[in-house]
C-alpha positions as CSV (number, residue, x, y, z in Angstrom):
1,M,0.0,0.0,0.0
2,R,1.0,3.6,-0.5
3,L,0.5,5.2,2.9
4,T,0.9,8.9,3.9
5,F,1.3,10.2,7.5
6,L,0.3,13.8,8.3
7,S,2.1,14.1,11.7
8,H,2.7,16.7,14.4
9,T,6.4,16.0,14.7
10,A,9.1,15.8,12.1
11,M,11.4,12.8,11.9
12,G,15.2,13.0,12.6
13,G,15.0,15.1,15.8
14,P,15.5,14.5,19.5
15,F,12.0,13.1,20.0
16,V,10.9,9.9,18.3
17,V,7.1,9.7,18.4
18,G,4.5,7.1,17.5
19,S,4.0,8.2,13.9
20,H,7.7,7.8,13.3
21,Q,7.7,4.3,14.7
22,L,4.6,3.2,12.8
23,A,5.8,4.7,9.6
24,K,9.1,2.7,9.9
25,A,7.2,-0.5,10.9
26,L,4.8,-0.2,8.0
27,A,7.7,0.5,5.6
28,K,9.4,-2.7,6.9
29,R,6.2,-4.6,6.1
30,G,6.5,-3.6,2.4
31,N,4.4,-0.5,2.3
32,D,5.5,2.7,0.4
33,V,5.4,5.3,3.3
34,L,5.5,9.1,3.1
35,H,5.7,11.1,6.3
36,I,4.7,14.8,6.3
37,S,5.2,16.8,9.4
38,A,3.5,19.9,10.7
39,P,4.8,22.8,8.6
40,L,7.6,25.3,9.3
41,S,6.7,29.0,9.3
42,P,8.8,32.1,9.2
43,A,8.6,32.2,13.0
44,H,10.9,29.1,13.0
45,L,13.7,30.8,11.0
46,A,15.5,32.1,14.1
47,L,15.7,28.6,15.6
48,A,17.7,27.4,12.6
49,F,20.7,29.4,13.9
50,R,20.9,27.5,17.2
51,D,19.1,24.2,16.8
52,A,20.4,21.4,14.7
53,H,17.0,19.8,14.1
54,S,15.5,23.1,13.0
55,R,18.4,23.4,10.5
56,L,17.6,19.8,9.3
57,R,13.9,20.7,8.8
58,W,14.7,23.8,6.7
59,R,17.1,21.7,4.6
60,Q,14.4,19.1,4.1
61,W,12.0,21.8,2.9
62,V,14.5,23.2,0.5
63,T,15.5,19.8,-0.9
64,R,11.9,18.3,-1.0
65,G,12.7,15.9,1.9
66,S,14.9,12.9,2.5
67,T,14.6,9.2,3.3
68,L,14.9,8.1,6.9
69,D,14.7,4.4,7.9
70,G,12.9,3.6,4.6
71,V,10.4,6.4,5.0
72,R,10.2,9.5,2.8
73,E,10.1,12.5,5.1
74,V,8.8,15.8,3.8
75,V,8.7,19.0,5.8
76,P,6.4,21.7,4.4
77,L,6.3,25.5,4.9
78,T,3.3,27.7,5.6
79,V,3.7,31.5,5.4
80,L,0.7,31.9,7.9
81,P,1.7,30.8,11.4
82,W,-0.8,28.9,13.6
83,N,-0.6,31.5,16.3
84,L,-1.9,34.1,13.8
85,L,-4.5,31.9,12.2
86,R,-6.0,30.5,15.4
87,K,-7.6,33.8,16.1
88,S,-9.9,33.2,13.1
89,C,-12.8,30.9,13.5
90,S,-11.7,28.9,10.5
91,G,-7.9,29.5,10.7
92,W,-7.2,25.8,10.7
93,K,-8.5,25.6,7.1
94,L,-5.9,28.2,5.8
95,Y,-3.1,26.7,7.9
96,S,-3.0,23.4,6.0
97,R,-4.2,24.6,2.6
98,C,-1.3,27.1,2.1
99,M,1.6,24.7,2.5
100,L,4.6,24.4,0.2
101,E,6.5,21.1,0.0
102,S,9.5,22.9,-1.3
103,P,10.3,26.4,-2.7
104,T,8.9,25.4,-6.0
105,R,6.3,22.8,-5.2
106,R,3.0,23.1,-3.4
107,L,1.8,20.2,-1.2
108,S,-1.2,19.4,-3.4
109,A,-4.3,17.4,-2.8
110,R,-3.6,15.6,-6.1
111,Q,-0.3,14.3,-4.6
112,L,-2.1,13.1,-1.4
113,R,-5.0,11.5,-3.4
114,A,-2.4,9.0,-4.8
115,S,-2.3,7.5,-1.3
116,D,-4.2,4.3,-0.5
117,C,-4.7,5.7,3.0
118,I,-3.8,8.8,4.9
119,L,-3.1,8.6,8.6
120,I,-3.4,11.9,10.5
121,D,-2.3,12.6,14.1
122,E,-2.3,16.4,13.7
123,P,-5.8,17.8,13.7
124,R,-4.6,21.1,12.2
125,F,-4.3,19.3,8.9
126,A,-8.1,19.2,8.8
127,G,-8.2,22.0,6.2
128,M,-7.0,19.5,3.6
129,L,-9.9,17.1,4.0
130,D,-12.3,18.7,1.6
131,D,-9.9,17.9,-1.3
132,L,-9.4,14.2,-0.3
133,A,-12.8,12.7,-1.1
134,G,-12.6,9.0,-1.7
135,V,-9.3,8.6,0.1
136,P,-9.5,6.5,3.3
137,I,-8.6,8.6,6.3
138,V,-7.5,7.3,9.7
139,Y,-7.5,9.9,12.4
140,R,-5.0,8.7,15.0
141,A,-5.3,10.9,18.1
142,T,-2.3,10.5,20.5
143,D,-3.2,13.2,23.0
144,L,-5.9,15.5,24.3
145,Y,-4.5,18.1,22.0
146,A,-6.6,21.1,23.0
147,Q,-5.5,20.6,26.6
148,Q,-1.9,19.7,25.8
149,R,-1.5,22.9,23.7
150,N,-3.8,25.1,25.8
151,D,-5.6,25.9,22.6
152,P,-9.4,25.3,22.6
153,T,-9.6,26.2,18.9
154,I,-8.0,22.9,18.0
155,E,-11.2,21.1,19.1
156,A,-13.1,22.6,16.1
157,A,-10.5,21.0,13.8
158,E,-10.9,17.7,15.6
159,R,-14.7,17.8,15.1
160,V,-14.2,18.1,11.4
161,M,-11.5,15.4,11.5
162,C,-13.9,13.0,13.4
163,A,-16.7,13.7,10.9
164,R,-14.6,12.9,7.9
165,A,-12.3,10.1,9.1
166,D,-13.2,6.6,8.1
167,V,-11.4,5.1,11.1
168,L,-11.1,6.8,14.5
169,L,-8.1,5.6,16.5
170,A,-6.8,6.6,19.9
171,T,-3.7,5.6,21.8
172,S,-5.4,5.5,25.2
173,E,-8.9,5.0,26.6
174,P,-9.2,8.7,27.8
175,V,-8.4,9.9,24.3
176,A,-10.9,7.4,22.9
177,A,-13.6,8.7,25.3
178,H,-12.8,12.3,24.1
179,L,-13.2,11.2,20.4
180,T,-16.4,9.4,21.2
181,R,-17.8,12.6,22.8
182,L,-16.9,14.6,19.7
183,S,-18.1,12.0,17.1
184,K,-20.7,9.7,18.8
185,R,-18.9,6.9,16.9
186,R,-16.8,3.8,17.6
187,V,-13.2,4.5,18.4
188,S,-10.5,1.8,18.2
189,V,-7.7,1.9,20.8
190,V,-4.2,0.9,19.7
191,T,-1.7,2.0,22.3
192,N,1.8,3.2,21.5
193,G,4.3,0.4,21.2
194,V,8.0,-0.3,21.4
195,E,10.8,-1.2,19.0
196,F,11.5,-4.2,21.1
197,D,14.6,-5.6,19.6
198,H,16.3,-2.2,19.7
199,F,15.8,-1.9,23.4
200,A,16.1,-5.6,24.5
201,Q,19.4,-6.5,22.9
202,P,21.9,-7.8,25.6
203,R,24.7,-5.4,26.3
204,E,26.9,-7.4,28.6
205,G,29.8,-5.4,30.1
206,N,28.8,-2.3,28.1
207,L,29.3,0.3,30.8
208,T,28.4,3.6,29.1
209,A,31.2,6.0,29.6
210,I,29.0,9.0,30.4
211,L,27.6,7.1,33.5
212,T,31.0,6.3,34.9
213,G,31.2,7.6,38.5
214,A,27.4,8.0,38.8
215,G,26.7,5.2,41.2
216,N,26.2,1.7,39.9
217,R,23.5,0.0,37.9
218,A,21.5,-1.3,40.9
219,S,21.2,2.3,42.3
220,R,20.4,4.2,39.1
221,A,17.0,5.5,38.0
222,V,16.6,7.2,34.7
223,Y,14.1,9.5,33.1
224,V,14.0,10.0,29.3
225,G,11.7,12.6,27.8
226,A,10.6,16.2,27.6
227,F,10.8,18.6,30.5
228,D,7.7,20.5,29.6
229,G,4.4,21.2,31.5
230,R,3.6,17.5,31.6
231,F,6.8,16.6,33.5
232,G,6.3,16.4,37.2
233,E,9.4,18.3,38.4
234,S,8.3,18.6,42.1
235,T,7.2,15.0,42.0
236,L,10.6,13.8,41.0
237,L,12.4,16.2,43.3
238,T,10.6,14.6,46.3
239,A,12.1,11.3,45.4
240,V,15.6,12.7,44.7
241,R,15.7,14.2,48.1
242,A,14.3,11.2,49.9
243,L,16.5,8.6,48.2
244,C,20.0,10.0,48.7
245,D,21.6,6.6,47.9
246,A,20.1,6.5,44.5
247,T,21.4,8.2,41.4
248,F,18.9,9.9,39.1
249,V,19.9,10.2,35.5
250,L,17.9,12.7,33.4
251,I,17.9,12.6,29.6
252,G,16.3,15.1,27.1
253,P,16.5,18.7,26.1
254,G,16.7,20.8,29.3
255,S,17.9,18.0,31.5
256,K,21.4,19.5,32.0
257,E,19.9,22.9,33.0
258,L,17.5,21.2,35.4
259,A,20.3,19.2,37.1
260,Q,22.3,22.4,37.4
261,R,19.4,24.3,39.0
262,W,18.7,21.5,41.5
263,A,22.5,21.2,42.2
264,L,22.0,17.9,44.1
265,P,24.9,15.3,44.2
266,N,22.7,12.4,43.2
267,V,21.3,14.0,40.0
268,L,23.0,13.7,36.6
269,G,21.7,15.6,33.6
270,L,22.9,14.2,30.2
271,G,21.0,16.5,27.8
272,P,19.5,15.0,24.7
273,Q,20.9,11.7,23.6
274,P,20.6,9.9,20.2
275,Y,17.8,7.3,20.0
276,E,20.5,4.8,19.0
277,A,22.3,5.4,22.3
278,L,19.4,5.0,24.6
279,P,19.4,1.1,24.9
280,G,23.0,1.2,26.1
281,I,22.2,3.9,28.7
282,L,19.0,2.2,29.9
283,S,20.9,-1.2,30.2
284,E,23.1,0.5,32.9
285,C,20.1,1.5,35.0
286,S,17.6,-0.4,37.1
287,V,14.5,1.8,37.2
288,G,12.7,3.9,34.6
289,L,10.9,7.0,35.7
290,L,7.6,8.5,34.5
291,P,6.9,11.4,36.9
292,M,3.9,13.3,35.6
293,S,2.5,16.7,36.7
294,S,-1.1,17.3,37.6
295,A,-1.7,18.8,34.1
296,P,-5.0,17.5,32.8
297,E,-3.6,16.4,29.4
298,N,-1.5,13.7,31.2
299,A,-4.7,11.8,31.6
300,G,-4.7,10.9,27.9
301,R,-1.0,10.0,27.6
302,S,0.2,6.6,26.2
303,P,3.9,7.0,27.2
304,M,6.2,5.4,24.7
305,K,8.9,5.2,27.3
306,L,6.8,2.8,29.4
307,Y,7.3,-0.2,27.2
308,E,10.8,0.9,26.2
309,Y,11.9,0.8,29.9
310,L,10.3,-2.6,30.3
311,A,11.9,-4.0,27.1
312,A,15.3,-2.7,28.3
313,G,14.9,-4.8,31.5
314,L,14.0,-1.9,33.9
315,T,11.2,-1.7,36.4
316,V,9.1,1.5,36.3
317,A,8.0,4.1,38.8
318,A,5.2,6.2,37.4
319,T,2.6,8.7,38.5
320,S,-0.7,6.9,38.6
321,T,-3.2,7.7,35.8
322,E,-6.5,6.1,34.7
323,E,-4.7,4.7,31.7
324,L,-1.8,3.2,33.6
325,R,-4.1,1.7,36.2
326,R,-6.1,0.1,33.4
327,R,-3.1,-1.5,31.9
328,A,-1.9,-3.0,35.3
329,L,1.5,-3.8,33.9
330,P,4.1,-6.0,35.7
331,A,7.2,-4.4,37.2
332,T,5.4,-1.1,37.5
333,S,4.9,0.8,40.7
334,L,2.3,3.6,40.6
335,A,2.4,6.6,42.9
336,Q,-1.0,8.0,43.9
337,S,0.5,11.5,44.6
338,A,3.6,13.6,44.3
339,Y,4.6,12.8,47.8
340,D,4.1,9.0,47.2
341,F,6.6,9.0,44.3
342,A,9.6,8.3,46.5
343,R,7.8,5.2,47.8
344,A,7.1,4.1,44.2
345,V,10.7,4.5,43.2
346,A,11.9,2.5,46.2
347,S,9.4,-0.2,45.3
348,A,10.7,-0.3,41.7
349,F,14.3,-0.7,43.0
350,S,13.1,-3.7,45.1
351,M,11.3,-5.3,42.1
352,A,14.4,-4.8,40.0
353,Q,16.1,-7.5,42.1
354,E,13.4,-10.1,41.1
355,P,14.3,-11.9,37.8
356,D,10.9,-13.4,37.4
357,I,9.2,-10.0,37.5
358,L,11.7,-8.6,35.0
359,A,11.1,-11.6,32.7
360,D,7.3,-11.1,32.8
361,A,7.7,-7.4,32.1
362,R,9.9,-8.0,29.1
363,E,7.4,-10.5,27.6
364,C,4.7,-7.9,28.2
365,A,6.7,-5.3,26.2
366,R,7.5,-7.9,23.5
367,A,3.7,-8.2,22.9
368,Q,3.5,-4.4,22.3
369,S,6.0,-4.2,19.5
370,W,5.5,-1.6,16.7
371,S,5.3,-4.5,14.2
372,E,2.2,-5.8,16.0
373,K,0.7,-2.2,16.1
374,A,1.4,-1.8,12.4
375,S,-0.3,-5.2,11.6
376,R,-3.4,-4.0,13.6
377,I,-3.5,-0.7,11.7
378,E,-3.2,-2.5,8.4
379,E,-6.3,-4.5,9.4
380,L,-8.2,-1.3,10.2
381,I,-7.1,0.3,6.9
382,A,-8.3,-2.8,5.0
383,G,-11.6,-2.6,6.7
384,A,-12.0,1.1,5.8
385,K,-11.1,0.4,2.1
386,S,-13.7,-2.3,1.9
387,L,-16.6,0.0,2.8
388,P,-18.7,1.2,-0.1
389,G,-17.7,4.7,-1.0
390,V,-15.2,4.7,1.8
391,A,-18.0,5.3,4.3
392,A,-17.4,6.0,8.0
393,C,-17.1,3.1,10.3
394,P,-20.2,2.2,12.2
């Protein structure tokens, strides 16, 4: 099949999101996959002077994209930034209809209509839907977007997306409930998965140099991710202060700055690390951390790091959410409050000494591979394509 992703995040940067993994997995299964990210705008130009990924995105726009892991990645440009258009009641229509694939080529509906199916996880692309009649559309919602971005205008675009899409897909039950409220339709849940072999490969004796001197494996807990409003800074800080014998390793943009601000001897900030390096670092730790803030958008999260931690042989300490309680995963200790997080981390360290628990957790992660997720999505696409006139799912 010829598949196109319209995604909120470009490939090749510090964050690997679900659409990247699904695109790669579907390409490995023999599909021709195009991945189009949310567009650049003139407002992004200043970032190109100080951010390597921004420079890569501008280069991809100028050169009409590149191929990454078997996936054709295209970064478009819009001259009308979202922050300007959102003030208009139909700004989302203009946002995605005025994009350029390159300096000389418009991202046209004709080009997208050549797809056998279009998978969308960025609702602001809804302006393109009027020109895509007859093409099966999968709307794959990965977050409670309006809450996540503090932008209620996005919900109008989501309503249009829900009305047009042939398949509604959510990565968690809370997000599915949100789509059901908007659409009054059936919503399938396919959670985020894990590139299992990437994280589970044995790395005997591979002590990562950057961790030398930062305690030992049995005493290390690691957090990998963003340090934005969804990150529970105060939640993690309570555990750092309570567990002085543990070393807390922080990875991601902003982690070095946070470690410097805390100035605590048992905290190491490594900054962003390449995706390829993460398995080696995780294999030298015992506990994976998911400290979440009280931000309401956390309720809909399907954390990719959850299964990546388990596949790498770690136990997990996480802030409790409805979604995580529903999954009831092995080797996972949930904290009911910020003050309870230290207890959850201590419990995770204890579980890390139990080989049977770790084995069960790894098998659980294996069952959540991106290959399995891609197979499920192929089934949903096949069902949508078999409907007369590409009608909406019942």
